[in-house]
N, C-alpha and C positions, 0 to 999 in steps of 0.2 A: 746685699751689702750694708754694712752698719758704719755709722759715722762717730767718730769721737768727738766729743764737745770741744775738745782741744786739738782740731784737725791741723796740720801744718798747712801753711801757704803754699800752693803747687804753682802759682804764676811766676814767671821767672823775667818778667819785664816790668818792675814797679814803677818806672817813669812813663810808660805807655798807659798804665792802669791811672795814674794821676792825672795825665792829660787827656783822658778819653772823654771827660765831661765836656770839654771844650772841642774836642774833635767830633763827637756827637752832635754837637750844635751845627757845626759847618756841614756835616753829613745829612741830616734829618730831611731837609727839603728834598734831597735827590731821590729818596725812598717814599715821600708822600704819595699817596694814591691820586690825589688831585693834580699833581704834576706829571703823571705819565704820559708818554706818547704812544698812541695806539696801545695802550695797555701793557707797554714796557717801561721799566723803571730808567732813570737817566744814571745807571751805575757809573758808565765810561766817564761823564762828567764829575761824578764823585771824586774820582781818583785825581782828576786835574785840580778840583776845588783843595784836596787836601795837601797836595804838594805845593800849590801856591801859598796855603795859610802855613803850613808847617814844612817848609823846605828841607829841614834836617831829619825828617822822618825817612827811615829806610824803606825800600820797596816792599819788604816783608811787613813791616809794621803797618804799611799803609793797606796793604791786602787784608791783614788781621782786623784793622779798624774798619775797613767798609764791610767785611763780612760780619762782624759782630753788630755794626749798626743796622745793616739790613736785616738780621735776625731779631733785632731788639725792636725795630719799627714794625716788623710784622706781626710779633708777639704782643705789641702796645705797652712794651716795659720802657722804663726810663733809667738811664745810669743813676748811681748813688754815689 
């Protein structure tokens, strides 16, 4: 697959993208390996924390944010 240097933006939620750096900082501790319980992440608490910090986020946006944060923490990348 070839990529154009001027590829169009495919993301359809620019508000979530702009907010994601703040969202990531809220979620990061819940996926930290040193915070696990018996080898399990605290993902269920991540959803609650996200709704407390950002009550206007939809359930779908929360799911997307948590899944993305989990993937980023496990790969060692940070949002830009």
